[in-house]
Each structure stands twice: as structure tokens, then as C-alpha cells.
VOLO-987661 format. One record per residue (C-alpha): residue in three letters; residue number from 1; x negated, y negated, z negated. Coordinates in steps of 0.25 Angstrom, whole numbers, plus 5000, padded with zeros to 4 digits. Layout:
<dolos>
<aa ALA, i NUM, east X, north Y, up Z>
...
</dolos>
This chain:
<dolos>
<aa UNK, i 1, east 4435, north 4412, up 4621>
<aa UNK, i 2, east 4437, north 4421, up 4609>
<aa UNK, i 3, east 4448, north 4412, up 4604>
<aa UNK, i 4, east 4455, north 4413, up 4618>
<aa UNK, i 5, east 4454, north 4428, up 4618>
<aa UNK, i 6, east 4460, north 4429, up 4604>
<aa UNK, i 7, east 4471, north 4420, up 4608>
<aa UNK, i 8, east 4474, north 4428, up 4621>
<aa UNK, i 9, east 4474, north 4441, up 4613>
<aa UNK, i 10, east 4483, north 4436, up 4603>
<aa UNK, i 11, east 4493, north 4431, up 4614>
<aa UNK, i 12, east 4493, north 4444, up 4621>
<aa UNK, i 13, east 4496, north 4451, up 4607>
<aa UNK, i 14, east 4508, north 4442, up 4605>
<aa UNK, i 15, east 4513, north 4444, up 4619>
<aa UNK, i 16, east 4512, north 4459, up 4618>
<aa UNK, i 17, east 4519, north 4458, up 4605>
<aa UNK, i 18, east 4530, north 4450, up 4611>
<aa UNK, i 19, east 4531, north 4460, up 4623>
<aa UNK, i 20, east 4533, north 4472, up 4613>
<aa UNK, i 21, east 4544, north 4465, up 4606>
<aa UNK, i 22, east 4551, north 4459, up 4619>
<aa UNK, i 23, east 4565, north 4464, up 4621>
<aa UNK, i 24, east 4568, north 4466, up 4606>
<aa UNK, i 25, east 4573, north 4456, up 4595>
<aa UNK, i 26, east 4570, north 4458, up 4581>
<aa UNK, i 27, east 4583, north 4457, up 4573>
<aa UNK, i 28, east 4580, north 4462, up 4559>
<aa UNK, i 29, east 4570, north 4469, up 4550>
<aa UNK, i 30, east 4576, north 4478, up 4539>
<aa UNK, i 31, east 4568, north 4485, up 4528>
<aa UNK, i 32, east 4572, north 4500, up 4525>
<aa UNK, i 33, east 4568, north 4511, up 4516>
<aa UNK, i 34, east 4566, north 4522, up 4526>
<aa UNK, i 35, east 4558, north 4524, up 4539>
<aa UNK, i 36, east 4570, north 4531, up 4545>
<aa UNK, i 37, east 4583, north 4524, up 4547>
<aa UNK, i 38, east 4596, north 4525, up 4556>
<aa UNK, i 39, east 4606, north 4515, up 4561>
<aa UNK, i 40, east 4621, north 4515, up 4564>
<aa UNK, i 41, east 4629, north 4510, up 4576>
<aa UNK, i 42, east 4629, north 4496, up 4569>
<aa UNK, i 43, east 4614, north 4495, up 4567>
<aa UNK, i 44, east 4615, north 4498, up 4552>
<aa UNK, i 45, east 4602, north 4505, up 4546>
<aa UNK, i 46, east 4602, north 4517, up 4538>
<aa UNK, i 47, east 4591, north 4524, up 4530>
<aa UNK, i 48, east 4588, north 4532, up 4518>
<aa UNK, i 49, east 4582, north 4527, up 4505>
<aa UNK, i 50, east 4575, north 4537, up 4496>
<aa UNK, i 51, east 4581, north 4548, up 4504>
<aa UNK, i 52, east 4594, north 4549, up 4497>
<aa UNK, i 53, east 4600, north 4535, up 4500>
<aa UNK, i 54, east 4606, north 4530, up 4513>
<aa UNK, i 55, east 4604, north 4515, up 4516>
<aa UNK, i 56, east 4612, north 4507, up 4526>
<aa UNK, i 57, east 4608, north 4494, up 4530>
<aa UNK, i 58, east 4619, north 4486, up 4536>
<aa UNK, i 59, east 4613, north 4478, up 4547>
<aa UNK, i 60, east 4624, north 4467, up 4547>
<aa UNK, i 61, east 4625, north 4464, up 4532>
<aa UNK, i 62, east 4610, north 4468, up 4529>
<aa UNK, i 63, east 4615, north 4476, up 4517>
<aa UNK, i 64, east 4611, north 4490, up 4513>
<aa UNK, i 65, east 4620, north 4500, up 4507>
<aa UNK, i 66, east 4616, north 4514, up 4502>
<aa UNK, i 67, east 4621, north 4528, up 4499>
<aa UNK, i 68, east 4615, north 4538, up 4490>
<aa UNK, i 69, east 4621, north 4552, up 4486>
<aa UNK, i 70, east 4613, north 4556, up 4473>
<aa UNK, i 71, east 4619, north 4570, up 4474>
<aa UNK, i 72, east 4615, north 4574, up 4488>
<aa UNK, i 73, east 4600, north 4569, up 4488>
<aa UNK, i 74, east 4592, north 4565, up 4500>
<aa UNK, i 75, east 4599, north 4561, up 4513>
<aa UNK, i 76, east 4594, north 4571, up 4524>
<aa UNK, i 77, east 4600, north 4564, up 4536>
<aa UNK, i 78, east 4611, north 4553, up 4539>
<aa UNK, i 79, east 4619, north 4549, up 4551>
<aa UNK, i 80, east 4624, north 4535, up 4553>
<aa UNK, i 81, east 4629, north 4536, up 4567>
<aa UNK, i 82, east 4643, north 4534, up 4562>
<aa UNK, i 83, east 4641, north 4522, up 4552>
<aa UNK, i 84, east 4655, north 4525, up 4546>
<aa UNK, i 85, east 4652, north 4539, up 4543>
<aa UNK, i 86, east 4637, north 4541, up 4539>
<aa UNK, i 87, east 4632, north 4555, up 4537>
<aa UNK, i 88, east 4622, north 4559, up 4527>
<aa UNK, i 89, east 4616, north 4573, up 4526>
<aa UNK, i 90, east 4610, north 4578, up 4513>
<aa UNK, i 91, east 4602, north 4590, up 4516>
<aa UNK, i 92, east 4599, north 4594, up 4502>
<aa UNK, i 93, east 4613, north 4596, up 4499>
<aa UNK, i 94, east 4618, north 4599, up 4513>
<aa UNK, i 95, east 4629, north 4588, up 4512>
<aa UNK, i 96, east 4634, north 4577, up 4521>
<aa UNK, i 97, east 4639, north 4563, up 4516>
<aa UNK, i 98, east 4647, north 4554, up 4525>
<aa UNK, i 99, east 4646, north 4539, up 4522>
<aa UNK, i 100, east 4654, north 4527, up 4527>
<aa UNK, i 101, east 4647, north 4514, up 4532>
<aa UNK, i 102, east 4646, north 4509, up 4518>
<aa UNK, i 103, east 4639, north 4522, up 4514>
<aa UNK, i 104, east 4650, north 4527, up 4506>
<aa UNK, i 105, east 4654, north 4542, up 4506>
<aa UNK, i 106, east 4666, north 4545, up 4515>
<aa UNK, i 107, east 4668, north 4559, up 4510>
<aa UNK, i 108, east 4662, north 4569, up 4500>
<aa UNK, i 109, east 4649, north 4575, up 4505>
<aa UNK, i 110, east 4650, north 4587, up 4515>
<aa UNK, i 111, east 4643, north 4599, up 4510>
<aa UNK, i 112, east 4638, north 4607, up 4522>
<aa UNK, i 113, east 4637, north 4620, up 4515>
<aa UNK, i 114, east 4652, north 4620, up 4514>
<aa UNK, i 115, east 4652, north 4619, up 4529>
<aa UNK, i 116, east 4643, north 4631, up 4531>
<aa UNK, i 117, east 4631, north 4622, up 4535>
<aa UNK, i 118, east 4620, north 4626, up 4525>
<aa UNK, i 119, east 4609, north 4619, up 4532>
<aa UNK, i 120, east 4608, north 4608, up 4543>
<aa UNK, i 121, east 4597, north 4601, up 4550>
<aa UNK, i 122, east 4606, north 4590, up 4556>
<aa UNK, i 123, east 4620, north 4583, up 4553>
<aa UNK, i 124, east 4626, north 4571, up 4560>
<aa UNK, i 125, east 4640, north 4563, up 4561>
<aa UNK, i 126, east 4650, north 4567, up 4571>
<aa UNK, i 127, east 4658, north 4556, up 4578>
<aa UNK, i 128, east 4669, north 4566, up 4579>
<aa UNK, i 129, east 4670, north 4566, up 4564>
<aa UNK, i 130, east 4662, north 4575, up 4554>
<aa UNK, i 131, east 4648, north 4579, up 4557>
<aa UNK, i 132, east 4638, north 4588, up 4565>
<aa UNK, i 133, east 4629, north 4597, up 4558>
<aa UNK, i 134, east 4618, north 4607, up 4562>
<aa UNK, i 135, east 4621, north 4620, up 4555>
<aa UNK, i 136, east 4607, north 4625, up 4555>
<aa UNK, i 137, east 4610, north 4639, up 4550>
<aa UNK, i 138, east 4620, north 4641, up 4563>
<aa UNK, i 139, east 4611, north 4633, up 4572>
<aa UNK, i 140, east 4623, north 4624, up 4576>
<aa UNK, i 141, east 4628, north 4610, up 4575>
<aa UNK, i 142, east 4642, north 4609, up 4569>
<aa UNK, i 143, east 4652, north 4598, up 4568>
<aa UNK, i 144, east 4661, north 4596, up 4556>
<aa UNK, i 145, east 4673, north 4587, up 4556>
<aa UNK, i 146, east 4678, north 4578, up 4545>
<aa UNK, i 147, east 4685, north 4589, up 4538>
<aa UNK, i 148, east 4672, north 4597, up 4539>
<aa UNK, i 149, east 4677, north 4607, up 4549>
<aa UNK, i 150, east 4667, north 4612, up 4560>
<aa UNK, i 151, east 4672, north 4607, up 4574>
<aa UNK, i 152, east 4660, north 4609, up 4583>
<aa UNK, i 153, east 4647, north 4617, up 4583>
<aa UNK, i 154, east 4636, north 4620, up 4593>
<aa UNK, i 155, east 4631, north 4633, up 4597>
<aa UNK, i 156, east 4618, north 4639, up 4590>
<aa UNK, i 157, east 4605, north 4633, up 4593>
<aa UNK, i 158, east 4592, north 4637, up 4588>
<aa UNK, i 159, east 4587, north 4622, up 4586>
<aa UNK, i 160, east 4599, north 4620, up 4577>
<aa UNK, i 161, east 4595, north 4632, up 4568>
<aa UNK, i 162, east 4582, north 4626, up 4564>
<aa UNK, i 163, east 4580, north 4619, up 4551>
<aa UNK, i 164, east 4575, north 4606, up 4557>
<aa UNK, i 165, east 4581, north 4593, up 4555>
<aa UNK, i 166, east 4587, north 4587, up 4568>
<aa UNK, i 167, east 4594, north 4575, up 4574>
<aa UNK, i 168, east 4609, north 4577, up 4575>
<aa UNK, i 169, east 4618, north 4566, up 4581>
<aa UNK, i 170, east 4632, north 4564, up 4588>
<aa UNK, i 171, east 4631, north 4553, up 4598>
<aa UNK, i 172, east 4638, north 4550, up 4611>
<aa UNK, i 173, east 4648, north 4562, up 4609>
<aa UNK, i 174, east 4636, north 4571, up 4609>
<aa UNK, i 175, east 4628, north 4578, up 4598>
<aa UNK, i 176, east 4613, north 4577, up 4598>
<aa UNK, i 177, east 4603, north 4586, up 4591>
<aa UNK, i 178, east 4588, north 4583, up 4591>
<aa UNK, i 179, east 4579, north 4594, up 4586>
<aa UNK, i 180, east 4566, north 4601, up 4590>
<aa UNK, i 181, east 4562, north 4591, up 4601>
<aa UNK, i 182, east 4576, north 4591, up 4608>
<aa UNK, i 183, east 4589, north 4583, up 4608>
<aa UNK, i 184, east 4601, north 4592, up 4610>
<aa UNK, i 185, east 4614, north 4586, up 4613>
<aa UNK, i 186, east 4628, north 4593, up 4611>
<aa UNK, i 187, east 4642, north 4589, up 4615>
<aa UNK, i 188, east 4652, north 4587, up 4603>
<aa UNK, i 189, east 4657, north 4601, up 4605>
<aa UNK, i 190, east 4643, north 4607, up 4602>
<aa UNK, i 191, east 4638, north 4610, up 4616>
<aa UNK, i 192, east 4624, north 4608, up 4619>
<aa UNK, i 193, east 4623, north 4597, up 4630>
<aa UNK, i 194, east 4608, north 4594, up 4632>
<aa UNK, i 195, east 4594, north 4595, up 4626>
<aa UNK, i 196, east 4584, north 4584, up 4627>
<aa UNK, i 197, east 4569, north 4585, up 4624>
<aa UNK, i 198, east 4565, north 4575, up 4614>
<aa UNK, i 199, east 4552, north 4580, up 4606>
<aa UNK, i 200, east 4546, north 4574, up 4594>
<aa UNK, i 201, east 4556, north 4562, up 4593>
<aa UNK, i 202, east 4563, north 4556, up 4581>
<aa UNK, i 203, east 4573, north 4545, up 4577>
<aa UNK, i 204, east 4583, north 4550, up 4588>
<aa UNK, i 205, east 4595, north 4541, up 4592>
<aa UNK, i 206, east 4605, north 4542, up 4602>
<aa UNK, i 207, east 4611, north 4530, up 4608>
<aa UNK, i 208, east 4620, north 4531, up 4620>
<aa UNK, i 209, east 4613, north 4541, up 4630>
<aa UNK, i 210, east 4599, north 4538, up 4624>
<aa UNK, i 211, east 4591, north 4545, up 4614>
<aa UNK, i 212, east 4582, north 4536, up 4606>
<aa UNK, i 213, east 4570, north 4542, up 4598>
<aa UNK, i 214, east 4556, north 4538, up 4592>
<aa UNK, i 215, east 4544, north 4546, up 4597>
<aa UNK, i 216, east 4530, north 4542, up 4591>
<aa UNK, i 217, east 4536, north 4528, up 4586>
<aa UNK, i 218, east 4542, north 4525, up 4600>
<aa UNK, i 219, east 4556, north 4524, up 4604>
<aa UNK, i 220, east 4561, north 4532, up 4616>
<aa UNK, i 221, east 4575, north 4533, up 4623>
<aa UNK, i 222, east 4579, north 4546, up 4630>
<aa UNK, i 223, east 4592, north 4546, up 4639>
<aa UNK, i 224, east 4600, north 4558, up 4637>
<aa UNK, i 225, east 4606, north 4557, up 4651>
<aa UNK, i 226, east 4594, north 4553, up 4660>
<aa UNK, i 227, east 4583, north 4560, up 4651>
<aa UNK, i 228, east 4575, north 4547, up 4652>
<aa UNK, i 229, east 4565, north 4544, up 4640>
<aa UNK, i 230, east 4559, north 4531, up 4638>
<aa UNK, i 231, east 4552, north 4523, up 4627>
<aa UNK, i 232, east 4559, north 4511, up 4621>
<aa UNK, i 233, east 4550, north 4499, up 4620>
<aa UNK, i 234, east 4551, north 4494, up 4605>
<aa UNK, i 235, east 4547, north 4480, up 4599>
<aa UNK, i 236, east 4533, north 4480, up 4593>
<aa UNK, i 237, east 4529, north 4494, up 4598>
<aa UNK, i 238, east 4522, north 4504, up 4589>
<aa UNK, i 239, east 4527, north 4498, up 4576>
<aa UNK, i 240, east 4540, north 4507, up 4575>
<aa UNK, i 241, east 4541, north 4520, up 4568>
<aa UNK, i 242, east 4556, north 4522, up 4568>
<aa UNK, i 243, east 4568, north 4516, up 4575>
<aa UNK, i 244, east 4583, north 4516, up 4579>
<aa UNK, i 245, east 4590, north 4510, up 4591>
<aa UNK, i 246, east 4604, north 4505, up 4590>
<aa UNK, i 247, east 4615, north 4504, up 4601>
<aa UNK, i 248, east 4614, north 4489, up 4601>
<aa UNK, i 249, east 4600, north 4489, up 4605>
<aa UNK, i 250, east 4594, north 4486, up 4592>
<aa UNK, i 251, east 4581, north 4494, up 4588>
<aa UNK, i 252, east 4579, north 4497, up 4573>
<aa UNK, i 253, east 4564, north 4500, up 4572>
<aa UNK, i 254, east 4556, north 4504, up 4559>
<aa UNK, i 255, east 4541, north 4499, up 4558>
<aa UNK, i 256, east 4530, north 4509, up 4556>
<aa UNK, i 257, east 4524, north 4502, up 4544>
<aa UNK, i 258, east 4536, north 4496, up 4536>
<aa UNK, i 259, east 4551, north 4500, up 4533>
<aa UNK, i 260, east 4557, north 4489, up 4541>
<aa UNK, i 261, east 4567, north 4491, up 4552>
<aa UNK, i 262, east 4566, north 4481, up 4563>
<aa UNK, i 263, east 4579, north 4479, up 4571>
<aa UNK, i 264, east 4576, north 4474, up 4586>
<aa UNK, i 265, east 4586, north 4471, up 4596>
<aa UNK, i 266, east 4583, north 4475, up 4610>
<aa UNK, i 267, east 4586, north 4464, up 4620>
<aa UNK, i 268, east 4592, north 4465, up 4633>
</dolos>
């Protein structure tokens, strides 16, 4: 009787595991050196190593390439939304570096002090050319073109004048800024469009009309038009500490206990 009970419980455990993984197919496992990473539109993985080196893992060739600038110190943030024009921000020296898809410099580093931006809490690539940057002293977001000329700016907002790191991203012909529990969206002329409440979240991504984010080790999807919020079921639940979603239905998930990225494909 005991043996039958044990076999029955084992069968239930296996069945439950299969249910948790249903709908997903494991494609690859990749060891990384950091528990935070980003992906570009091609699914390539980026992360920093020892704070000052940017690593790119090419998903198709399975090769790694690296970029290090020994003169600028640690990488404060980076933006890979345009894989042909990757932006690295070095806060200690207040400079921006642009790289191509081979992680080679496109131009000389941009000194933000020379643009009148002495301190910033966020910077990102602009798909119109150039970049967006939070001018913290002025409480504004400004866009500079390829010639480093200011083209647009927002009005003054208190939340932009605070010395708190924020999420800044241009996507879908909109500019998104997350800080202090709210996601603000601006049009590309710098006009505030909407404010969405998203408290205590991290790892924000914008895919089409959806905002993906992690909250307490679970993935959520928030639709910016319907305002509907829903939890996204993941394979092997309760194991993931960080993750990204690609536009081709791949899920890049980092385990809690190891520095391995598991790439799952979401089946139809």
C-alpha cells in the first residue's frame, strides 16, 4: 500500500511539472557573468562583466565579443534597442559612447558637460538620430541629434529633477520614462501623453502596446490601451529571478540559484 502511495505521489509530481512547462519549449542554456542582462531585436544577449566591460553573446554564431574603455571606468547603463548603434553611459565621467554591432566605437565619446548637462539620471537612444537625456538640473528630458544639437525638450517636471535613476526608452514613436512608481509616456515632441501607475516593479520592457515587468519574481503584462494587467505564466514557476521577452515569443529567464539564462519559446 505504501509503495502504491509513493508511486502515485511521484506520478502527480511529474504531471504537475509537465503542466508547469506546458506551452514552452527549451531552446538553449547560456552561462553569463551577470544577473542582469538585455536583449536586442535579434535576440542577442548583452551584459556587463566586472562593471566596466560590455559583453555581447551572438545567438546565431554562439560567439562572444567584448568592449572595454579603460579611460571611462564603469558602465552606468547601456541601451541596445538599436543593435547598430549601441549606447553606453559612463556616469563617473559624464560621457556617452556609441558602438556598432561589432562593439567598435562609431564616434568619439560625447562629453555631456559640453552640452550643458552636468548630471543625468537617464539616457537612451533616439530612433530619430542622436539620443534622449534627462537634464536633472533643469527637470527636463532633452533630445540631441547626431550633430549634438538640441532638437526637442519636455516641460519642467518635479520627478525629473530628482537624483533617482530612472528607466528611459524610445519605442513605438513614444518616449517612456519610469520613476517613483509611475510610467510616463511622452510624444516625440516632448509633450506628456499619459501616466500609468506601476509601483515597485523592475526589469521594464516595452513590446508593441504592452509593458512587461517583473514583480516579486513573477512576470506581468500591462496593456497601455486597455489598462489591463495580467500575470504571465512561466515554465517551472518560482525559479526565476530575472527575465526578458523578445518580440518573436522567446522568453529569456535567469534562474535564482545560478547565472544561467534559459531560453524558452512560447508555443502557439
